[in-house]
C-alpha positions as a Markdown table, in Angstrom:
| # | Residue | x | y | z |
|---|---|---|---|---|
| 1 | Met | -26.0 | 31.3 | -15.9 |
| 2 | Ser | -27.4 | 29.1 | -18.6 |
| 3 | Lys | -27.2 | 25.3 | -18.6 |
| 4 | Lys | -24.7 | 25.4 | -21.5 |
| 5 | Asn | -22.4 | 27.6 | -19.4 |
| 6 | Lys | -22.7 | 25.4 | -16.3 |
| 7 | Ser | -21.8 | 22.3 | -18.2 |
| 8 | Ala | -18.9 | 24.0 | -19.9 |
| 9 | Glu | -17.7 | 25.2 | -16.5 |
| 10 | Lys | -17.9 | 21.7 | -15.1 |
| 11 | Glu | -15.8 | 20.3 | -18.0 |
| 12 | Thr | -13.1 | 22.9 | -17.6 |
| 13 | Ala | -13.0 | 22.7 | -13.8 |
| 14 | Pro | -12.9 | 18.9 | -13.0 |
| 15 | Leu | -11.4 | 19.7 | -9.5 |
| 16 | Ala | -14.2 | 22.1 | -8.6 |
| 17 | Gly | -16.2 | 21.0 | -5.6 |
| 18 | Leu | -13.3 | 19.0 | -4.1 |
| 19 | Arg | -12.5 | 19.7 | -0.4 |
| 20 | Gly | -9.3 | 19.6 | 1.5 |
| 21 | Ile | -10.2 | 16.1 | 2.8 |
| 22 | Asp | -10.2 | 14.8 | -0.8 |
| 23 | Tyr | -6.7 | 16.1 | -1.2 |
| 24 | Ala | -5.7 | 14.6 | 2.1 |
| 25 | Ala | -7.1 | 11.2 | 1.0 |
| 26 | Ser | -5.2 | 11.5 | -2.3 |
| 27 | Ala | -2.0 | 12.3 | -0.4 |
| 28 | Ala | -2.6 | 9.2 | 1.8 |
| 29 | Arg | -3.2 | 7.0 | -1.2 |
| 30 | Val | -0.1 | 8.2 | -3.0 |
| 31 | Leu | 2.0 | 7.9 | 0.2 |
| 32 | Leu | 0.8 | 4.3 | 0.6 |
| 33 | Gly | 1.6 | 3.6 | -3.0 |
| 34 | Gly | 5.1 | 5.0 | -2.6 |
| 35 | Val | 5.7 | 2.8 | 0.5 |
| 36 | Phe | 4.6 | -0.3 | -1.4 |
| 37 | Leu | 6.7 | 0.6 | -4.4 |
| 38 | Val | 9.8 | 1.3 | -2.4 |
| 39 | Ser | 9.3 | -1.9 | -0.4 |
| 40 | Gly | 8.7 | -4.1 | -3.4 |
| 41 | Leu | 11.5 | -2.6 | -5.4 |
| 42 | His | 14.0 | -3.1 | -2.6 |
| 43 | Lys | 13.0 | -6.8 | -2.3 |
| 44 | Thr | 13.1 | -7.4 | -6.1 |
| 45 | Ala | 16.6 | -5.9 | -6.3 |
| 46 | Ala | 18.0 | -8.7 | -4.2 |
| 47 | Pro | 17.8 | -12.5 | -4.8 |
| 48 | Pro | 14.5 | -14.0 | -3.6 |
| 49 | Glu | 16.4 | -16.4 | -1.3 |
| 50 | Glu | 17.4 | -13.4 | 0.9 |
| 51 | Phe | 13.8 | -12.5 | 1.5 |
| 52 | Ala | 12.8 | -16.1 | 1.9 |
| 53 | Val | 15.2 | -16.4 | 4.8 |
| 54 | Val | 13.6 | -13.4 | 6.5 |
| 55 | Ile | 10.1 | -14.9 | 6.0 |
| 56 | Glu | 11.3 | -18.2 | 7.4 |
| 57 | Ala | 12.6 | -16.4 | 10.5 |
| 58 | Tyr | 9.0 | -15.6 | 11.5 |
| 59 | His | 8.3 | -19.3 | 11.9 |
| 60 | Leu | 4.8 | -19.0 | 10.5 |
| 61 | Val | 5.1 | -20.8 | 7.1 |
| 62 | Ser | 7.0 | -23.7 | 5.7 |
| 63 | Ala | 10.3 | -23.2 | 3.7 |
| 64 | Ala | 8.5 | -23.9 | 0.4 |
| 65 | Thr | 5.8 | -21.3 | 1.2 |
| 66 | Ala | 8.4 | -18.8 | 2.2 |
| 67 | Gly | 10.2 | -19.4 | -1.1 |
| 68 | Phe | 6.9 | -18.8 | -3.0 |
| 69 | Met | 6.1 | -15.7 | -0.9 |
| 70 | Ser | 9.6 | -14.3 | -1.5 |
| 71 | Ile | 8.9 | -14.3 | -5.2 |
| 72 | Thr | 5.3 | -13.2 | -5.3 |
| 73 | Leu | 5.0 | -10.7 | -2.4 |
| 74 | Pro | 7.4 | -8.1 | -3.8 |
| 75 | Trp | 5.7 | -8.1 | -7.2 |
| 76 | Ala | 2.2 | -7.9 | -5.5 |
| 77 | Glu | 3.5 | -4.9 | -3.5 |
| 78 | Ile | 4.8 | -3.2 | -6.7 |
| 79 | Leu | 1.5 | -3.8 | -8.5 |
| 80 | Leu | -0.5 | -2.5 | -5.5 |
| 81 | Gly | 1.9 | 0.5 | -5.3 |
| 82 | Leu | 1.3 | 1.4 | -8.9 |
| 83 | Met | -2.4 | 1.1 | -8.5 |
| 84 | Leu | -2.4 | 3.4 | -5.5 |
| 85 | Val | -0.1 | 6.0 | -7.0 |
| 86 | Thr | -2.1 | 6.1 | -10.3 |
| 87 | Gly | -5.5 | 5.9 | -8.7 |
| 88 | Phe | -6.5 | 2.8 | -10.6 |
| 89 | Lys | -9.3 | 1.0 | -8.7 |
| 90 | Ala | -8.3 | 3.3 | -5.9 |
| 91 | Arg | -10.8 | 2.1 | -3.2 |
| 92 | Lys | -10.1 | -1.6 | -3.9 |
| 93 | Ala | -6.4 | -0.9 | -3.9 |
| 94 | Ser | -6.7 | 1.0 | -0.6 |
| 95 | Ala | -8.6 | -2.0 | 0.9 |
| 96 | Ala | -6.0 | -4.4 | -0.4 |
| 97 | Gly | -3.3 | -2.2 | 1.2 |
| 98 | Gly | -5.2 | -2.4 | 4.5 |
| 99 | Ala | -5.3 | -6.2 | 4.2 |
| 100 | Phe | -1.6 | -6.3 | 3.6 |
| 101 | Phe | -0.9 | -4.2 | 6.6 |
| 102 | Leu | -3.2 | -6.3 | 8.8 |
| 103 | Met | -1.2 | -9.4 | 7.6 |
| 104 | Phe | 2.1 | -7.6 | 8.4 |
| 105 | Ile | 0.8 | -6.5 | 11.9 |
| 106 | Phe | -0.3 | -10.1 | 12.7 |
| 107 | Ala | 3.0 | -11.6 | 11.6 |
| 108 | Ile | 5.2 | -9.0 | 13.5 |
| 109 | Gly | 2.9 | -9.1 | 16.5 |
| 110 | Ser | 3.0 | -12.8 | 16.7 |
| 111 | Thr | 6.8 | -12.8 | 16.8 |
| 112 | Ile | 6.8 | -10.3 | 19.6 |
| 113 | Val | 4.2 | -12.4 | 21.6 |
| 114 | Arg | 6.1 | -15.6 | 20.9 |
| 115 | Gly | 9.5 | -14.1 | 21.7 |
| 116 | Val | 10.9 | -14.9 | 18.2 |
| 117 | Pro | 14.0 | -12.7 | 17.7 |
| 118 | Leu | 14.0 | -10.9 | 14.3 |
| 119 | Glu | 17.1 | -9.1 | 13.2 |
| 120 | Asn | 15.2 | -7.7 | 10.2 |
| 121 | Cys | 11.5 | -7.4 | 9.7 |
| 122 | Gly | 12.0 | -7.7 | 6.0 |
| 123 | Cys | 9.6 | -4.8 | 5.4 |
| 124 | Phe | 12.0 | -3.0 | 3.0 |
| 125 | Gly | 14.3 | -5.9 | 2.0 |
| 126 | Ser | 17.9 | -5.2 | 2.8 |
| 127 | Gly | 17.4 | -1.5 | 2.3 |
| 128 | Ile | 15.9 | -0.4 | 5.6 |
| 129 | His | 16.0 | -2.4 | 8.8 |
| 130 | Leu | 13.3 | -1.8 | 11.4 |
| 131 | Thr | 13.0 | -3.4 | 14.8 |
| 132 | Pro | 9.7 | -5.3 | 15.3 |
| 133 | Pro | 8.2 | -2.6 | 17.5 |
| 134 | Gln | 9.1 | 0.1 | 14.9 |
| 135 | Ala | 7.7 | -2.1 | 12.1 |
| 136 | Leu | 4.5 | -2.6 | 14.1 |
| 137 | Gly | 4.1 | 1.1 | 14.7 |
| 138 | Leu | 4.7 | 1.9 | 11.0 |
| 139 | Asp | 2.3 | -0.8 | 9.8 |
| 140 | Ser | -0.4 | 0.4 | 12.2 |
| 141 | Leu | 0.0 | 4.0 | 11.0 |
| 142 | Leu | -0.2 | 2.8 | 7.3 |
| 143 | Leu | -3.2 | 0.7 | 8.1 |
| 144 | Cys | -4.9 | 3.9 | 9.4 |
| 145 | Leu | -4.0 | 5.7 | 6.2 |
| 146 | Ser | -5.3 | 2.8 | 4.1 |
| 147 | Tyr | -8.6 | 3.0 | 6.0 |
| 148 | Phe | -8.7 | 6.8 | 5.5 |
| 149 | Ala | -8.0 | 6.5 | 1.7 |
| 150 | Tyr | -10.7 | 3.8 | 1.4 |
| 151 | Lys | -13.3 | 5.6 | 3.4 |
| 152 | Arg | -12.8 | 8.9 | 1.6 |
| 153 | Gly | -13.1 | 7.2 | -1.8 |
| 154 | Ala | -9.3 | 7.6 | -2.2 |
| 155 | Gly | -9.7 | 11.3 | -3.0 |
| 156 | Leu | -8.7 | 12.3 | -6.4 |
| 157 | Ala | -8.1 | 9.0 | -8.3 |
| 158 | Pro | -6.9 | 10.0 | -11.8 |
| 159 | Ala | -7.0 | 6.6 | -13.4 |
| 160 | Asp | -10.5 | 5.9 | -12.1 |
| 161 | Cys | -11.6 | 9.4 | -13.2 |
| 162 | Trp | -10.3 | 8.8 | -16.7 |
| 163 | Ile | -12.0 | 5.4 | -16.9 |
| 164 | Glu | -15.3 | 6.9 | -15.7 |
| 165 | Lys | -15.0 | 9.7 | -18.2 |
| 166 | Gly | -14.5 | 7.3 | -21.1 |
| 167 | Arg | -17.7 | 5.4 | -20.3 |
C-alpha cells in the first residue's frame, strides 16, 4: 500500500487502532461526567440554602464557608461533568474528578468516625438520599473509575481530539 493510501486510510478511520480498554475508559469518563451533571443539576434546582444546611451538618466548615460552597460546588460539578462527557481536557478533568471524590470520601468518612449523624449526604441534593456508608461506597467506586479514566488517557476524548486535529 502506498504512503498516500495509508494516510487516506488513517484520516477516514480515526477510531482504527483503538482497543476495548480505550472504549472502557471512555465509558468510565462519560459515566463520571453524568454523575457530576446529575449531582450538580439536582443541587442547582433547589435554593442554595438547602445545600448549605447539609454542608453545615458535616461540622467541617463554618456557616459562611458552607454558604459559599453551596453556591460554587454545584456549578463546579456541572462544569466538570460537561468536561468529562465532552472529553475536553479529559485527563485533567478525570484527575479533578478524583480530587472531588477524595474530598467527598474524607468528609463522609470523618462523619462516620466522629459519629456525626447525617440524614442526607447531600451528594445529589434533595433528589437522592444515600446513607453515609452508601455514599462512601459510591464515592470509592467513582474514585476508582476516575483513576482508570485518567490512567488510560480518558479513552476516546472527542473534544481533545478535535482540538489536537485543529493544531
